[in-house]
VOGU-3710 file (C-alpha; in Angstrom, 3 decimals, decimal comma):
1> mdvpalllpg> 53,898/-16,204/-0,486  55,438/-15,701/-3,922  58,771/-17,194/-4,893  61,282/-14,314/-4,837  62,873/-13,285/-8,118  66,408/-14,570/-8,531  67,727/-11,743/-10,626  66,817/-8,345/-9,278  67,960/-5,094/-10,920  70,586/-3,140/-9,042
11> dgpdvisgqt> 70,779/0,566/-8,343  72,034/3,302/-10,595  71,484/4,320/-14,204  74,128/2,035/-15,717  73,022/-1,255/-14,206  71,589/-3,823/-16,611  67,898/-4,474/-15,949  66,756/-7,531/-14,019  64,737/-8,708/-17,023  67,860/-8,739/-19,165
21> raavfaavls> 69,777/-10,668/-16,532  66,886/-13,133/-16,380  67,014/-13,615/-20,156  70,721/-14,451/-20,007  70,281/-16,784/-17,049  67,331/-18,550/-18,703  69,310/-19,129/-21,893  72,189/-20,756/-20,022  69,834/-22,741/-17,764  67,851/-24,202/-20,637
31> agplsrveva> 70,617/-24,772/-23,183  73,979/-24,504/-21,424  76,841/-24,789/-21,434  76,963/-21,799/-23,797  79,608/-19,324/-24,764  78,899/-15,619/-24,393  78,576/-15,399/-28,175  75,974/-18,188/-28,173  74,057/-16,461/-25,371  73,958/-13,291/-27,465
41> ertglspstv> 72,667/-15,254/-30,457  69,926/-16,921/-28,407  68,735/-13,807/-26,592  69,170/-11,221/-29,335  71,313/-9,126/-26,995  74,566/-7,546/-28,099  77,796/-9,325/-27,084  78,816/-6,306/-24,998  75,526/-6,418/-23,076  75,935/-10,137/-22,425
51> tkvvaplmea> 79,443/-9,526/-21,094  78,104/-6,828/-18,742  75,352/-9,132/-17,491  77,476/-12,242/-17,011  79,953/-10,621/-14,632  77,509/-9,895/-11,775  75,788/-13,243/-12,278  79,121/-14,973/-11,773  79,924/-12,785/-8,767  76,568/-13,715/-7,205
61> gylvetgvas> 77,290/-17,397/-7,807  74,525/-18,089/-10,331  76,792/-18,758/-13,335  80,173/-20,456/-13,538  82,708/-21,011/-16,298  83,050/-24,688/-17,120  85,867/-24,948/-19,622  86,614/-23,643/-23,088  85,526/-24,551/-26,587  86,916/-23,958/-30,033
71> aggtpgrprr> 85,688/-20,839/-31,811  84,491/-23,075/-34,640  86,928/-21,888/-37,267  86,480/-18,223/-36,389  89,761/-16,437/-35,686  90,266/-15,445/-32,067  90,586/-16,928/-28,626  88,710/-20,092/-27,600  85,313/-19,355/-26,087  84,791/-19,783/-22,364
81> mlsvnrdrhr> 81,647/-21,800/-21,695  79,040/-20,748/-19,144  76,878/-23,068/-17,057  74,410/-22,568/-14,239  75,820/-23,191/-10,792  73,478/-26,048/-9,985  74,365/-25,901/-6,286  73,462/-22,235/-5,806  70,024/-23,180/-4,437  68,025/-26,303/-3,729
91> vagvklhpsk> 64,360/-26,499/-4,661  61,540/-28,562/-3,167  58,753/-30,106/-5,227  55,634/-32,010/-4,157  53,154/-34,097/-6,124  49,779/-34,625/-4,431  48,501/-38,001/-5,594  45,164/-39,505/-4,471  46,937/-42,217/-2,460  50,262/-40,635/-1,505
101> vtavltdmeg> 52,507/-37,585/-1,407  55,836/-37,586/-3,223  58,396/-34,901/-2,360  61,797/-34,235/-3,918  64,690/-31,845/-3,643  66,384/-30,734/-6,846  69,329/-28,570/-7,728  69,053/-25,533/-9,987  69,173/-27,736/-13,087  66,182/-29,785/-11,967
111> rvtaraerrl> 68,280/-32,824/-10,993  66,682/-34,792/-8,154  69,030/-35,059/-5,153  66,657/-36,522/-2,528  63,179/-38,038/-2,340  60,568/-38,823/0,308  57,185/-40,496/0,015  54,257/-40,685/2,430  51,028/-42,675/2,125  47,706/-40,884/2,609
121> rghrpesvlr> 44,906/-42,245/4,784  42,293/-39,843/3,507  41,787/-36,645/1,573  41,035/-34,112/4,306  43,000/-31,009/3,229  44,535/-30,405/6,672  45,833/-33,964/6,865  47,149/-34,055/3,283  48,967/-30,720/3,607  50,484/-31,713/6,960
131> taadavaelm> 51,713/-34,956/5,376  53,233/-32,986/2,486  54,945/-30,586/4,882  56,352/-33,503/6,903  57,793/-35,056/3,736  59,464/-31,769/2,802  60,807/-31,344/6,345  62,339/-34,819/6,143  64,299/-33,751/3,064  65,342/-30,373/4,468
141> vtegppalgl> 67,011/-31,911/7,536  70,203/-32,536/5,577  72,687/-29,709/5,127  72,612/-27,942/1,793  72,454/-24,627/-0,027  69,590/-22,224/0,744  66,164/-23,343/-0,426  64,601/-21,283/-3,200  61,010/-22,367/-2,621  58,422/-25,128/-2,791
151> gvgvgghvdq> 56,416/-26,098/-5,869  53,234/-28,158/-5,628  51,507/-30,027/-8,453  47,942/-31,276/-8,091  45,319/-32,532/-10,510  42,454/-30,106/-10,984  41,633/-26,442/-11,506  44,208/-24,300/-9,696  44,158/-20,523/-9,302  47,875/-19,819/-9,600
161> ttgkivhsgi> 47,548/-16,227/-8,399  46,184/-17,327/-5,015  47,565/-20,852/-4,733  44,059/-22,210/-4,165  42,553/-25,342/-5,657  39,239/-24,276/-7,135  38,178/-27,850/-7,942  39,935/-31,203/-7,837  37,756/-34,181/-8,695  40,600/-36,609/-7,931
171> lgwedvdvag> 40,970/-35,339/-4,352  37,376/-34,226/-3,893  38,480/-30,680/-2,996  36,625/-27,423/-3,595  38,139/-23,999/-2,847  41,088/-25,269/-0,791  44,032/-22,978/-0,029  47,245/-24,941/-0,567  49,948/-22,287/-0,904  49,160/-20,430/2,320
181> plaeltglpt> 49,145/-23,386/4,731  52,185/-25,055/3,123  54,173/-21,817/3,186  53,351/-21,488/6,885  54,153/-25,124/7,671  57,425/-25,280/5,721  58,633/-21,688/5,905  59,197/-21,784/2,139  57,721/-19,512/-0,542  55,178/-21,774/-2,238
191> vvsndvntlv> 53,746/-21,864/-5,753  50,921/-24,221/-6,755  49,832/-25,291/-10,224  47,959/-27,966/-12,102  50,278/-30,965/-12,107  50,398/-31,282/-15,889  51,511/-27,651/-16,172  54,491/-28,513/-13,986  55,445/-31,205/-16,492  55,197/-28,677/-19,329
201> vaehwfgkgr> 57,712/-26,429/-17,575  60,055/-29,347/-16,859  59,880/-30,614/-20,448  60,477/-27,126/-21,855  63,459/-26,297/-19,670  65,135/-29,675/-19,347  63,313/-32,349/-21,353  61,968/-33,316/-24,742  60,385/-29,901/-25,307  63,681/-27,984/-25,238
211> gtesfavvtv> 63,852/-25,610/-28,162  60,184/-26,153/-29,076  57,900/-23,121/-29,191  54,500/-24,866/-29,195  53,739/-28,231/-27,670  51,321/-30,001/-25,346  51,902/-32,563/-22,630  48,995/-35,030/-22,537  48,914/-37,383/-19,559  47,023/-40,669/-19,396
221> gagigcglll> 46,381/-42,119/-15,956  43,855/-41,595/-13,173  42,576/-38,774/-15,378  43,404/-37,288/-18,762  45,461/-34,124/-18,353  46,836/-31,585/-20,792  49,241/-28,686/-20,420  50,096/-26,195/-23,151  53,146/-24,218/-24,180  52,170/-21,681/-26,853
231> ggrlytgagg> 54,564/-19,201/-28,377  57,242/-20,281/-25,934  55,094/-19,567/-22,870  53,053/-21,701/-20,519  49,410/-21,062/-21,371  46,844/-21,527/-18,600  43,922/-19,468/-19,939  41,839/-16,686/-18,447  40,882/-18,666/-15,343  43,548/-21,371/-15,249
241> lagelghlpl> 41,379/-23,899/-17,100  43,227/-24,138/-20,403  44,049/-27,685/-21,453  41,109/-29,540/-19,889  41,312/-32,099/-22,669  39,963/-34,821/-20,398  36,602/-33,082/-20,330  36,271/-32,755/-24,062  32,760/-34,119/-24,789  33,118/-36,948/-27,300
251> yqdgpecscg> 30,110/-39,280/-26,941  26,637/-38,022/-26,057  25,543/-41,326/-24,513  28,927/-42,262/-23,069  29,761/-43,183/-19,466  29,374/-40,628/-16,705  32,506/-38,604/-15,998  33,809/-37,398/-12,616  32,832/-33,873/-13,692  29,159/-34,901/-13,878
261> nrgcleamas> 28,846/-34,894/-17,672  28,717/-37,908/-19,965  31,019/-39,120/-22,692  34,083/-37,038/-21,768  37,463/-38,258/-22,991  38,449/-38,963/-19,378  35,410/-41,230/-18,967  36,595/-43,221/-21,999  40,394/-43,403/-21,743  41,554/-42,963/-18,125
271> tpailrsiae> 42,677/-45,844/-15,900  39,254/-46,236/-14,226  37,598/-46,158/-17,655  39,822/-48,929/-19,030  39,332/-51,134/-15,962  35,572/-50,605/-16,098  35,517/-51,385/-19,813  37,344/-54,691/-19,274  34,741/-55,812/-16,735  31,860/-54,680/-18,952
281> rggpalrsiv> 33,274/-56,783/-21,801  33,223/-59,919/-19,676  36,736/-59,721/-18,293  37,764/-59,780/-14,618  37,341/-56,866/-12,190  40,852/-55,427/-11,895  42,282/-52,621/-9,762  45,607/-52,111/-11,511  46,435/-50,911/-15,011  49,626/-52,994/-14,790
291> raarlareds> 47,574/-56,168/-14,335  45,220/-55,081/-17,110  48,142/-54,603/-19,500  49,611/-57,970/-18,549  46,244/-59,607/-19,176  45,989/-57,992/-22,602  49,516/-59,042/-23,598  49,624/-62,566/-22,194  46,081/-64,025/-22,062  44,886/-65,617/-25,299
301> gpsgaaaraa> 41,435/-66,374/-23,933  38,234/-64,324/-23,582  39,608/-62,235/-20,684  42,638/-61,204/-22,704  40,421/-60,355/-25,664  38,251/-58,166/-23,405  41,340/-56,349/-22,137  42,706/-55,766/-25,642  39,345/-54,443/-26,822  39,163/-52,078/-23,825
311> feaagealgr> 42,613/-50,649/-24,523  41,772/-50,270/-28,202  38,544/-48,396/-27,391  40,445/-46,112/-25,030  43,022/-45,466/-27,753  40,335/-44,594/-30,281  38,854/-42,030/-27,871  42,285/-40,618/-27,069  43,006/-40,274/-30,794  39,880/-38,170/-31,238
321> glaalynlln> 41,080/-35,925/-28,438  44,524/-35,597/-30,006  42,911/-34,709/-33,338  41,082/-31,860/-31,602  44,435/-30,560/-30,285  46,044/-30,886/-33,705  43,178/-29,075/-35,443  42,800/-26,248/-32,931  46,448/-25,415/-32,258  48,556/-26,918/-35,086
331> lemvilsged> 51,239/-27,829/-32,544  54,832/-28,787/-33,274  54,806/-31,618/-30,733  52,616/-33,561/-28,328  54,387/-35,345/-25,478  52,300/-38,292/-24,320  53,024/-39,095/-20,692  51,446/-40,259/-17,437  51,217/-43,464/-15,454  49,493/-45,452/-18,211
341> vnahdlfgpa> 51,850/-44,557/-21,032  53,733/-47,818/-20,453  50,690/-49,489/-22,042  51,153/-47,398/-25,193  51,734/-50,552/-27,249  48,133/-51,541/-26,435  46,309/-48,257/-27,056  48,818/-46,330/-29,196  48,045/-47,815/-32,629  44,310/-47,109/-32,244
351> asaaaeahaf> 45,061/-43,594/-30,959  47,335/-42,791/-33,918  44,821/-44,148/-36,433  41,957/-42,151/-34,920  44,041/-38,979/-34,702  45,011/-39,266/-38,358  41,422/-40,030/-39,396  39,936/-37,023/-37,582  42,726/-34,461/-38,065  42,196/-31,798/-40,696
361> staardcelv> 44,522/-31,666/-43,702  48,159/-32,001/-42,521  47,516/-31,182/-38,819  48,474/-34,672/-37,613  51,584/-34,875/-39,790  52,694/-31,405/-38,702  52,817/-32,567/-35,079  55,448/-34,943/-33,724  54,038/-37,394/-31,166  56,599/-38,291/-28,481
371> vdavddqlwa> 56,066/-40,866/-25,733  57,743/-40,030/-22,411  56,957/-42,217/-19,400  56,681/-40,429/-16,067  56,646/-41,601/-12,466  55,760/-39,824/-9,234  59,323/-38,562/-8,827  59,165/-36,850/-12,210  55,820/-35,254/-11,322  57,418/-33,834/-8,176
381> rgaaclvihq> 60,470/-32,732/-10,161  58,142/-30,838/-12,452  56,711/-29,009/-9,436  60,225/-28,012/-8,397  60,922/-26,747/-11,917  57,870/-24,519/-11,543  59,681/-22,715/-8,712  62,769/-22,188/-10,878  60,558/-20,930/-13,703  58,817/-18,375/-11,475
391> avgitpr> 62,032/-17,259/-9,815  63,788/-16,637/-13,111  60,742/-14,734/-14,323  61,212/-15,302/-18,056  60,844/-18,159/-20,503  63,857/-19,203/-22,637  63,377/-18,632/-26,348
//
């Protein structure tokens, strides 16, 4: 069940097209509050067209005027500022994690208004999807504006046209329909995507990627994920596999990866890889990256040295992966995120050095590296933003 378009064209020859309305709405959503003149500048539309479009959007309750601003030295009346009516709809988002489900409700500006979390006792698809639906139902009990839809983020290869998970190594799923069952269980139009792609949308609309035309979100955690925004648009590739940075083959004789190959970046720099590396270097067997980071920072003995060496090795591998991104795409920005990014002080210097060493010419210097920590709530928020993105039907430029 697709998320319905927010801004449909009306009837008659003089009605502004739905695509044009979407462009205006997207501009205000991503950069508002804006005056009508600023909307025209951002969209390339004429001021008269913007004025025609804004009126029905305000009548339908999607845009509101939120004060006035000086015309900036230009003669004339002060400009009335436009903002999105954040309470026009609420949006549900779900992050499917290997050990739990996190669900949130957001407003139309991606602000989280409620959250629910449920632990998982296994990975059977029927059980996981029922748990996700129960978490969403818990949030929907409260009174609120009409729900726009449900977005779901999950690690793995997702076919966005069908809402099916083709392969998820983290959950152990193959060819699992997610959108259909969740739409039936919740009654909400449902869109499913790779979880890192949901972060790309959230960063582009509301976060550190605002106003950036080409960037990647690289996540470091249970796996190594990557989502791409190219030319102002989310890029998922011919089969939804674009951005599988974690399975970049780096070392021929490296450790075995969850995908079955050896020496992938994920097998060198993910949480399991770091914990395994600590034990292999003579350190303790740990189950938490938080404990591993504490050991590296606070222990001056052999165990601490093993932990520091493991983080440094992971950083060196990650840097090689970043260099590949820099060289292939010459991006403006890479946003480094994920559960393990709080240990950036331990692996970051090695990653930056390796990226600079293996990047071609000025590719590394052309790209700004930004660190942005993320928790499960932000993953779920990203999934909700995916619904807003699909409903609007156009990417802000």
